[in-house]
N, CA, C and O atoms as CSV, one atom per row, in Angstrom:
chain,resi,resn,atom,element,x,y,z
A,1,MET,N,N,0.846,-1.185,0.003
A,1,MET,CA,C,-0.025,-0.006,0.017
A,1,MET,C,C,0.860,1.205,-0.009
A,1,MET,O,O,1.909,1.204,0.635
A,2,SER,N,N,0.473,2.269,-0.747
A,2,SER,CA,C,1.289,3.448,-0.812
A,2,SER,C,C,0.689,4.545,0.078
A,2,SER,O,O,-0.470,4.448,0.481
A,3,GLU,N,N,1.445,5.548,0.374
A,3,GLU,CA,C,0.983,6.637,1.176
A,3,GLU,C,C,0.592,7.815,0.295
A,3,GLU,O,O,1.399,8.214,-0.545
A,4,PRO,N,N,-0.605,8.402,0.436
A,4,PRO,CA,C,-0.959,9.511,-0.360
A,4,PRO,C,C,-0.196,10.734,0.088
A,4,PRO,O,O,0.463,10.678,1.126
A,5,PRO,N,N,-0.248,11.845,-0.643
A,5,PRO,CA,C,0.468,13.061,-0.295
A,5,PRO,C,C,-0.028,13.607,1.075
A,5,PRO,O,O,-1.207,13.522,1.417
A,6,GLU,N,N,0.951,14.177,1.841
A,6,GLU,CA,C,0.623,14.731,3.146
A,6,GLU,C,C,-0.486,15.801,3.090
A,6,GLU,O,O,-1.229,15.965,4.058
A,7,GLU,N,N,-0.601,16.522,1.976
A,7,GLU,CA,C,-1.605,17.585,1.850
A,7,GLU,C,C,-3.036,17.058,1.893
A,7,GLU,O,O,-3.982,17.813,2.119
A,8,LEU,N,N,-3.186,15.709,1.665
A,8,LEU,CA,C,-4.514,15.132,1.633
A,8,LEU,C,C,-5.172,15.131,3.067
A,8,LEU,O,O,-6.397,15.142,3.189
A,9,PHE,N,N,-4.366,15.118,4.082
A,9,PHE,CA,C,-4.857,14.884,5.383
A,9,PHE,C,C,-5.398,16.189,6.075
A,9,PHE,O,O,-4.699,16.912,6.785
A,10,ARG,N,N,-6.661,16.394,5.798
A,10,ARG,CA,C,-7.424,17.580,6.293
A,10,ARG,C,C,-8.854,17.406,5.899
A,10,ARG,O,O,-9.211,16.414,5.263
A,11,ARG,N,N,-9.652,18.317,6.250
A,11,ARG,CA,C,-11.083,18.274,5.828
A,11,ARG,C,C,-11.216,19.173,4.584
A,11,ARG,O,O,-10.831,20.342,4.574
A,12,TRP,N,N,-11.811,18.521,3.486
A,12,TRP,CA,C,-12.052,19.100,2.244
A,12,TRP,C,C,-13.488,19.266,1.957
A,12,TRP,O,O,-14.265,18.350,2.223
A,13,VAL,N,N,-13.910,20.406,1.417
A,13,VAL,CA,C,-15.310,20.689,1.080
A,13,VAL,C,C,-15.481,20.664,-0.426
A,13,VAL,O,O,-14.718,21.293,-1.160
A,14,HIS,N,N,-16.509,19.918,-0.892
A,14,HIS,CA,C,-16.769,19.825,-2.327
A,14,HIS,C,C,-17.407,21.091,-2.816
A,14,HIS,O,O,-18.459,21.496,-2.321
A,15,ILE,N,N,-16.753,21.753,-3.829
A,15,ILE,CA,C,-17.240,22.992,-4.426
A,15,ILE,C,C,-17.802,22.579,-5.803
A,15,ILE,O,O,-17.117,22.680,-6.821
A,16,ALA,N,N,-19.017,22.130,-5.806
A,16,ALA,CA,C,-19.641,21.565,-6.998
A,16,ALA,C,C,-19.636,22.487,-8.190
A,16,ALA,O,O,-19.478,22.035,-9.324
A,17,GLU,N,N,-19.803,23.740,-7.960
A,17,GLU,CA,C,-19.764,24.691,-9.125
A,17,GLU,C,C,-18.464,24.832,-9.840
A,17,GLU,O,O,-18.396,25.454,-10.900
A,18,GLU,N,N,-17.355,24.227,-9.244
A,18,GLU,CA,C,-16.054,24.295,-9.858
A,18,GLU,C,C,-15.723,22.957,-10.586
A,18,GLU,O,O,-14.714,22.846,-11.283
A,19,ASP,N,N,-16.594,21.974,-10.399
A,19,ASP,CA,C,-16.386,20.677,-11.057
A,19,ASP,C,C,-16.322,20.840,-12.591
A,19,ASP,O,O,-16.955,21.724,-13.169
A,20,GLU,N,N,-15.547,19.968,-13.211
A,20,GLU,CA,C,-15.499,20.006,-14.679
A,20,GLU,C,C,-14.973,18.668,-15.213
A,20,GLU,O,O,-14.054,18.053,-14.672
A,21,ALA,N,N,-15.622,18.262,-16.316
A,21,ALA,CA,C,-15.145,16.987,-17.009
A,21,ALA,C,C,-15.048,15.796,-15.999
A,21,ALA,O,O,-14.093,15.021,-16.057
A,22,GLY,N,N,-16.002,15.663,-15.111
A,22,GLY,CA,C,-15.966,14.538,-14.192
A,22,GLY,C,C,-14.983,14.648,-13.082
A,22,GLY,O,O,-14.818,13.676,-12.345
A,23,ILE,N,N,-14.336,15.715,-12.905
A,23,ILE,CA,C,-13.351,15.952,-11.812
A,23,ILE,C,C,-14.072,16.788,-10.725
A,23,ILE,O,O,-14.620,17.852,-11.013
A,24,ARG,N,N,-14.061,16.307,-9.530
A,24,ARG,CA,C,-14.663,16.975,-8.377
A,24,ARG,C,C,-13.547,17.902,-7.758
A,24,ARG,O,O,-12.397,17.496,-7.588
A,25,VAL,N,N,-13.954,19.145,-7.439
A,25,VAL,CA,C,-13.047,20.049,-6.880
A,25,VAL,C,C,-13.377,20.258,-5.455
A,25,VAL,O,O,-14.545,20.441,-5.112
A,26,TYR,N,N,-12.377,20.238,-4.588
A,26,TYR,CA,C,-12.505,20.395,-3.110
A,26,TYR,C,C,-11.609,21.551,-2.664
A,26,TYR,O,O,-10.554,21.777,-3.257
A,27,ARG,N,N,-12.009,22.266,-1.651
A,27,ARG,CA,C,-11.275,23.312,-1.034
A,27,ARG,C,C,-11.145,23.017,0.429
A,27,ARG,O,O,-11.970,22.298,0.993
A,28,PRO,N,N,-10.096,23.573,1.076
A,28,PRO,CA,C,-9.943,23.299,2.529
A,28,PRO,C,C,-11.176,23.860,3.268
A,28,PRO,O,O,-11.764,24.866,2.872
A,29,PHE,N,N,-11.530,23.173,4.340
A,29,PHE,CA,C,-12.682,23.627,5.160
A,29,PHE,C,C,-12.610,25.064,5.629
A,29,PHE,O,O,-13.633,25.715,5.841
A,30,GLU,N,N,-11.374,25.559,5.791
A,30,GLU,CA,C,-11.127,26.922,6.245
A,30,GLU,C,C,-11.325,27.950,5.144
A,30,GLU,O,O,-11.460,29.138,5.438
A,31,ASP,N,N,-11.345,27.540,3.919
A,31,ASP,CA,C,-11.404,28.471,2.755
A,31,ASP,C,C,-12.773,29.176,2.719
A,31,ASP,O,O,-13.807,28.546,2.943
A,32,PRO,N,N,-12.766,30.454,2.443
A,32,PRO,CA,C,-14.071,31.212,2.377
A,32,PRO,C,C,-15.045,30.618,1.384
A,32,PRO,O,O,-16.248,30.707,1.630
A,33,LEU,N,N,-14.629,30.024,0.290
A,33,LEU,CA,C,-15.513,29.398,-0.657
A,33,LEU,C,C,-16.279,28.224,-0.109
A,33,LEU,O,O,-17.316,27.834,-0.646
A,34,SER,N,N,-15.748,27.645,0.995
A,34,SER,CA,C,-16.338,26.476,1.624
A,34,SER,C,C,-17.541,26.759,2.449
A,34,SER,O,O,-18.205,25.844,2.935
A,35,LEU,N,N,-17.837,28.049,2.619
A,35,LEU,CA,C,-18.898,28.410,3.572
A,35,LEU,C,C,-20.316,28.220,2.971
A,35,LEU,O,O,-21.302,28.334,3.700
A,36,GLY,N,N,-20.423,27.950,1.734
A,36,GLY,CA,C,-21.808,27.853,1.150
A,36,GLY,C,C,-22.608,26.745,1.827
A,36,GLY,O,O,-22.076,25.745,2.308
A,37,ARG,N,N,-23.853,26.975,1.836
A,37,ARG,CA,C,-24.857,25.950,2.511
A,37,ARG,C,C,-25.001,24.743,1.621
A,37,ARG,O,O,-24.927,24.821,0.394
A,38,GLY,N,N,-25.211,23.621,2.286
A,38,GLY,CA,C,-25.523,22.365,1.636
A,38,GLY,C,C,-24.319,21.745,0.938
A,38,GLY,O,O,-24.509,20.992,-0.017
A,39,ARG,N,N,-23.138,22.012,1.351
A,39,ARG,CA,C,-21.928,21.408,0.768
A,39,ARG,C,C,-21.556,20.160,1.577
A,39,ARG,O,O,-21.604,20.120,2.807
A,40,ASP,N,N,-21.182,19.146,0.787
A,40,ASP,CA,C,-20.633,17.875,1.400
A,40,ASP,C,C,-19.154,18.108,1.597
A,40,ASP,O,O,-18.552,18.959,0.941
A,41,SER,N,N,-18.576,17.350,2.502
A,41,SER,CA,C,-17.087,17.421,2.732
A,41,SER,C,C,-16.608,16.014,3.093
A,41,SER,O,O,-17.395,15.107,3.362
A,42,ILE,N,N,-15.260,15.874,3.087
A,42,ILE,CA,C,-14.626,14.665,3.439
A,42,ILE,C,C,-13.345,15.001,4.181
A,42,ILE,O,O,-12.653,15.961,3.842
A,43,GLU,N,N,-13.039,14.221,5.175
A,43,GLU,CA,C,-11.825,14.478,5.993
A,43,GLU,C,C,-10.984,13.197,6.064
A,43,GLU,O,O,-11.462,12.169,6.543
A,44,PHE,N,N,-9.760,13.255,5.600
A,44,PHE,CA,C,-8.849,12.140,5.625
A,44,PHE,C,C,-7.882,12.302,6.802
A,44,PHE,O,O,-7.413,13.410,7.061
A,45,HIS,N,N,-7.590,11.257,7.489
A,45,HIS,CA,C,-6.641,11.209,8.633
A,45,HIS,C,C,-5.493,10.254,8.333
A,45,HIS,O,O,-5.699,9.221,7.697
A,46,PRO,N,N,-4.272,10.592,8.790
A,46,PRO,CA,C,-3.155,9.703,8.479
A,46,PRO,C,C,-3.296,8.265,9.048
A,46,PRO,O,O,-2.658,7.333,8.560
A,47,ASP,N,N,-4.126,8.113,10.064
A,47,ASP,CA,C,-4.276,6.761,10.677
A,47,ASP,C,C,-5.167,5.815,9.894
A,47,ASP,O,O,-5.426,4.697,10.339
A,48,GLY,N,N,-5.652,6.261,8.704
A,48,GLY,CA,C,-6.514,5.429,7.860
A,48,GLY,C,C,-7.994,5.676,8.087
A,48,GLY,O,O,-8.810,5.024,7.436
A,49,SER,N,N,-8.382,6.574,8.966
A,49,SER,CA,C,-9.766,6.897,9.168
A,49,SER,C,C,-10.231,8.047,8.252
A,49,SER,O,O,-9.443,8.904,7.852
A,50,VAL,N,N,-11.522,8.034,7.941
A,50,VAL,CA,C,-12.079,9.057,7.030
A,50,VAL,C,C,-13.446,9.389,7.590
A,50,VAL,O,O,-14.141,8.524,8.123
A,51,ILE,N,N,-13.817,10.630,7.466
A,51,ILE,CA,C,-15.137,11.099,7.858
A,51,ILE,C,C,-15.754,11.820,6.676
A,51,ILE,O,O,-15.179,12.769,6.143
A,52,ARG,N,N,-16.995,11.338,6.247
A,52,ARG,CA,C,-17.648,12.043,5.191
A,52,ARG,C,C,-18.784,12.835,5.855
A,52,ARG,O,O,-19.523,12.285,6.671
A,53,TYR,N,N,-18.922,14.081,5.523
A,53,TYR,CA,C,-19.982,14.949,6.062
A,53,TYR,C,C,-20.953,15.196,4.956
A,53,TYR,O,O,-20.568,15.715,3.909
A,54,GLU,N,N,-22.196,14.846,5.143
A,54,GLU,CA,C,-23.262,15.117,4.199
A,54,GLU,C,C,-24.215,16.109,4.824
A,54,GLU,O,O,-24.501,16.026,6.018
A,55,HIS,N,N,-24.710,17.047,4.035
A,55,HIS,CA,C,-25.703,17.956,4.595
A,55,HIS,C,C,-26.990,17.210,4.732
A,55,HIS,O,O,-27.309,16.282,3.989
A,56,SER,N,N,-27.755,17.691,5.776
A,56,SER,CA,C,-29.086,17.002,6.087
A,56,SER,C,C,-30.180,17.982,5.888
A,56,SER,O,O,-29.928,19.139,5.551
A,57,ALA,N,N,-31.377,17.558,6.085
A,57,ALA,CA,C,-32.600,18.386,5.920
A,57,ALA,C,C,-32.546,19.591,6.801
A,57,ALA,O,O,-33.155,20.607,6.467
A,58,THR,N,N,-31.810,19.535,7.974
A,58,THR,CA,C,-31.671,20.631,8.925
A,58,THR,C,C,-30.485,21.504,8.617
A,58,THR,O,O,-30.233,22.454,9.359
A,59,ASP,N,N,-29.758,21.242,7.588
A,59,ASP,CA,C,-28.498,21.929,7.256
A,59,ASP,C,C,-27.349,21.575,8.139
A,59,ASP,O,O,-26.235,22.043,7.909
A,60,ALA,N,N,-27.573,20.758,9.153
A,60,ALA,CA,C,-26.509,20.310,10.018
A,60,ALA,C,C,-25.822,19.154,9.340
A,60,ALA,O,O,-26.492,18.245,8.850
A,61,PRO,N,N,-24.474,19.161,9.298
A,61,PRO,CA,C,-23.782,18.071,8.635
A,61,PRO,C,C,-23.983,16.777,9.377
A,61,PRO,O,O,-23.978,16.765,10.608
A,62,ARG,N,N,-24.163,15.658,8.639
A,62,ARG,CA,C,-24.201,14.320,9.225
A,62,ARG,C,C,-22.860,13.626,8.971
A,62,ARG,O,O,-22.443,13.475,7.823
A,63,ALA,N,N,-22.215,13.222,10.005
A,63,ALA,CA,C,-20.912,12.566,9.911
A,63,ALA,C,C,-21.078,11.098,9.670
A,63,ALA,O,O,-21.861,10.448,10.363
A,64,ILE,N,N,-20.377,10.554,8.723
A,64,ILE,CA,C,-20.284,9.072,8.403
A,64,ILE,C,C,-18.837,8.632,8.524
A,64,ILE,O,O,-17.995,9.031,7.719
A,65,ASP,N,N,-18.551,7.841,9.490
A,65,ASP,CA,C,-17.194,7.356,9.744
A,65,ASP,C,C,-16.824,6.165,8.894
A,65,ASP,O,O,-17.667,5.320,8.595
A,66,GLY,N,N,-15.542,6.095,8.498
A,66,GLY,CA,C,-15.102,4.949,7.744
A,66,GLY,C,C,-13.639,4.883,7.709
A,66,GLY,O,O,-12.971,5.526,8.519
A,67,ARG,N,N,-13.097,4.127,6.796
A,67,ARG,CA,C,-11.691,3.889,6.611
A,67,ARG,C,C,-11.314,4.175,5.168
A,67,ARG,O,O,-12.138,4.069,4.260
A,68,TRP,N,N,-10.041,4.543,4.974
A,68,TRP,CA,C,-9.513,4.668,3.608
A,68,TRP,C,C,-8.317,3.735,3.413
A,68,TRP,O,O,-7.680,3.315,4.379
A,69,ARG,N,N,-8.033,3.429,2.196
A,69,ARG,CA,C,-6.810,2.721,1.861
A,69,ARG,C,C,-6.315,3.249,0.474
A,69,ARG,O,O,-7.095,3.769,-0.324
A,70,SER,N,N,-5.078,3.101,0.245
A,70,SER,CA,C,-4.437,3.681,-0.982
A,70,SER,C,C,-3.530,2.641,-1.610
A,70,SER,O,O,-2.333,2.641,-1.320
A,71,PRO,N,N,-4.056,1.723,-2.487
A,71,PRO,CA,C,-3.260,0.666,-3.047
A,71,PRO,C,C,-2.199,1.255,-4.069
A,71,PRO,O,O,-1.145,0.665,-4.309
A,72,LYS,N,N,-2.537,2.406,-4.627
A,72,LYS,CA,C,-1.606,3.103,-5.595
A,72,LYS,C,C,-1.563,4.535,-5.090
A,72,LYS,O,O,-2.456,5.020,-4.395
A,73,LEU,N,N,-0.464,5.188,-5.484
A,73,LEU,CA,C,-0.232,6.553,-5.075
A,73,LEU,C,C,-1.396,7.512,-5.360
A,73,LEU,O,O,-1.677,8.412,-4.568
A,74,ASP,N,N,-2.078,7.305,-6.516
A,74,ASP,CA,C,-3.165,8.239,-6.875
A,74,ASP,C,C,-4.515,7.703,-6.625
A,74,ASP,O,O,-5.484,8.305,-7.086
A,75,GLU,N,N,-4.666,6.619,-5.932
A,75,GLU,CA,C,-5.968,6.032,-5.669
A,75,GLU,C,C,-6.326,5.957,-4.163
A,75,GLU,O,O,-5.519,5.568,-3.318
A,76,ILE,N,N,-7.575,6.352,-3.887
A,76,ILE,CA,C,-8.119,6.300,-2.538
A,76,ILE,C,C,-9.405,5.540,-2.602
A,76,ILE,O,O,-10.267,5.831,-3.431
A,77,TYR,N,N,-9.546,4.569,-1.738
A,77,TYR,CA,C,-10.773,3.764,-1.596
A,77,TYR,C,C,-11.293,4.001,-0.145
A,77,TYR,O,O,-10.547,3.841,0.821
A,78,THR,N,N,-12.497,4.357,-0.030
A,78,THR,CA,C,-13.118,4.520,1.250
A,78,THR,C,C,-14.165,3.403,1.489
A,78,THR,O,O,-14.825,2.896,0.581
A,79,SER,N,N,-14.250,3.080,2.748
A,79,SER,CA,C,-15.198,1.995,3.074
A,79,SER,C,C,-15.846,2.325,4.434
A,79,SER,O,O,-15.240,2.971,5.288
A,80,GLY,N,N,-17.064,1.872,4.599
A,80,GLY,CA,C,-17.761,2.123,5.852
A,80,GLY,C,C,-19.162,1.477,5.698
A,80,GLY,O,O,-19.323,0.397,5.130
A,81,ALA,N,N,-20.133,2.186,6.224
A,81,ALA,CA,C,-21.463,1.684,6.171
A,81,ALA,C,C,-21.868,1.444,4.649
A,81,ALA,O,O,-21.539,2.277,3.804
A,82,PRO,N,N,-22.531,0.384,4.329
A,82,PRO,CA,C,-22.937,0.122,2.953
A,82,PRO,C,C,-23.807,1.288,2.366
A,82,PRO,O,O,-24.658,1.857,3.050
A,83,ASP,N,N,-23.557,1.598,1.117
A,83,ASP,CA,C,-24.318,2.613,0.419
A,83,ASP,C,C,-24.021,4.006,0.978
A,83,ASP,O,O,-24.736,4.940,0.614
A,84,GLU,N,N,-23.058,4.206,1.803
A,84,GLU,CA,C,-22.763,5.482,2.367
A,84,GLU,C,C,-21.310,5.965,2.140
A,84,GLU,O,O,-21.054,7.151,1.936
A,85,LEU,N,N,-20.407,5.028,2.183
A,85,LEU,CA,C,-18.939,5.447,2.103
A,85,LEU,C,C,-18.168,4.539,1.224
A,85,LEU,O,O,-16.939,4.594,1.257
A,86,GLU,N,N,-18.792,3.688,0.421
A,86,GLU,CA,C,-18.050,2.817,-0.465
A,86,GLU,C,C,-17.730,3.565,-1.779
A,86,GLU,O,O,-18.469,3.483,-2.761
A,87,LEU,N,N,-16.664,4.255,-1.756
A,87,LEU,CA,C,-16.314,5.137,-2.922
A,87,LEU,C,C,-14.842,4.896,-3.297
A,87,LEU,O,O,-14.011,4.584,-2.444
A,88,SER,N,N,-14.550,5.046,-4.578
A,88,SER,CA,C,-13.202,4.948,-5.107
A,88,SER,C,C,-12.890,6.258,-5.901
A,88,SER,O,O,-13.626,6.690,-6.787
A,89,TYR,N,N,-11.741,6.840,-5.502
A,89,TYR,CA,C,-11.313,8.099,-6.170
A,89,TYR,C,C,-9.959,7.933,-6.826
A,89,TYR,O,O,-9.124,7.138,-6.395
A,90,ARG,N,N,-9.771,8.692,-7.862
A,90,ARG,CA,C,-8.416,8.873,-8.435
A,90,ARG,C,C,-8.059,10.301,-8.073
A,90,ARG,O,O,-8.815,11.220,-8.391
A,91,ILE,N,N,-6.957,10.507,-7.434
A,91,ILE,CA,C,-6.510,11.835,-7.113
A,91,ILE,C,C,-5.883,12.409,-8.375
A,91,ILE,O,O,-4.921,11.865,-8.918
A,92,VAL,N,N,-6.455,13.525,-8.828
A,92,VAL,CA,C,-5.892,14.200,-10.040
A,92,VAL,C,C,-4.795,15.130,-9.611
A,92,VAL,O,O,-3.735,15.195,-10.232
A,93,SER,N,N,-5.058,15.860,-8.531
A,93,SER,CA,C,-4.078,16.786,-7.954
A,93,SER,C,C,-4.436,17.138,-6.532
A,93,SER,O,O,-5.600,17.143,-6.130
A,94,VAL,N,N,-3.405,17.429,-5.797
A,94,VAL,CA,C,-3.653,17.910,-4.370
A,94,VAL,C,C,-2.565,18.863,-3.995
A,94,VAL,O,O,-1.395,18.655,-4.314
A,95,GLY,N,N,-2.955,19.910,-3.317
A,95,GLY,CA,C,-2.034,20.925,-2.863
A,95,GLY,C,C,-2.610,21.606,-1.644
A,95,GLY,O,O,-3.690,21.203,-1.211
A,96,PRO,N,N,-1.994,22.584,-1.067
A,96,PRO,CA,C,-2.489,23.181,0.141
A,96,PRO,C,C,-3.850,23.798,-0.036
A,96,PRO,O,O,-4.590,23.858,0.946
A,97,GLY,N,N,-4.250,24.267,-1.214
A,97,GLY,CA,C,-5.479,24.986,-1.388
A,97,GLY,C,C,-6.531,24.324,-2.258
A,97,GLY,O,O,-7.612,24.872,-2.470
A,98,GLU,N,N,-6.207,23.145,-2.758
A,98,GLU,CA,C,-7.207,22.481,-3.638
A,98,GLU,C,C,-6.925,20.969,-3.823
A,98,GLU,O,O,-5.781,20.532,-3.959
A,99,LEU,N,N,-7.974,20.240,-3.821
A,99,LEU,CA,C,-7.930,18.815,-4.052
A,99,LEU,C,C,-8.795,18.533,-5.279
A,99,LEU,O,O,-9.933,19.000,-5.324
A,100,ARG,N,N,-8.330,17.821,-6.237
A,100,ARG,CA,C,-9.122,17.440,-7.363
A,100,ARG,C,C,-9.136,15.887,-7.451
A,100,ARG,O,O,-8.082,15.253,-7.484
A,101,MET,N,N,-10.318,15.311,-7.486
A,101,MET,CA,C,-10.484,13.878,-7.560
A,101,MET,C,C,-11.564,13.498,-8.591
A,101,MET,O,O,-12.504,14.248,-8.851
A,102,ARG,N,N,-11.384,12.315,-9.153
A,102,ARG,CA,C,-12.371,11.760,-10.075
A,102,ARG,C,C,-12.906,10.484,-9.434
A,102,ARG,O,O,-12.127,9.652,-8.971
A,103,LEU,N,N,-14.192,10.328,-9.402
A,103,LEU,CA,C,-14.789,9.016,-8.921
A,103,LEU,C,C,-14.412,7.942,-9.996
A,103,LEU,O,O,-14.503,8.169,-11.202
A,104,MET,N,N,-14.010,6.827,-9.500
A,104,MET,CA,C,-13.584,5.726,-10.363
A,104,MET,C,C,-14.801,4.796,-10.411
A,104,MET,O,O,-15.524,4.671,-9.423
A,105,GLU,N,N,-15.028,4.148,-11.550
A,105,GLU,CA,C,-16.055,3.135,-11.687
A,105,GLU,C,C,-15.497,1.808,-11.166
A,105,GLU,O,O,-14.308,1.506,-11.274
A,106,ASP,N,N,-16.425,1.035,-10.594
A,106,ASP,CA,C,-16.046,-0.280,-10.058
A,106,ASP,C,C,-15.574,-1.245,-11.137
A,106,ASP,O,O,-15.224,-2.386,-10.834
């Protein structure tokens, strides 16, 4: 298993209006663009844990705990509750201010 870049380990907010060509754009939780209502986010930790935050009907984020693994440098697989965290991503780029990922097909 490979280790993803250090910059990945933080909370990232999905900025859907910046998505293009199947690539999802994420900004750090602290970024002013991240303040929009109804945004989902994901938080990666070096210990292999991941938390996905989904907006709920009350606008309060709902946390879903899981695990991540990285069999290749640019791939991240998350697992947790069925139908909630079973996702596969290809990391397109990651830096201090932006994460770009593409969902991979099974």
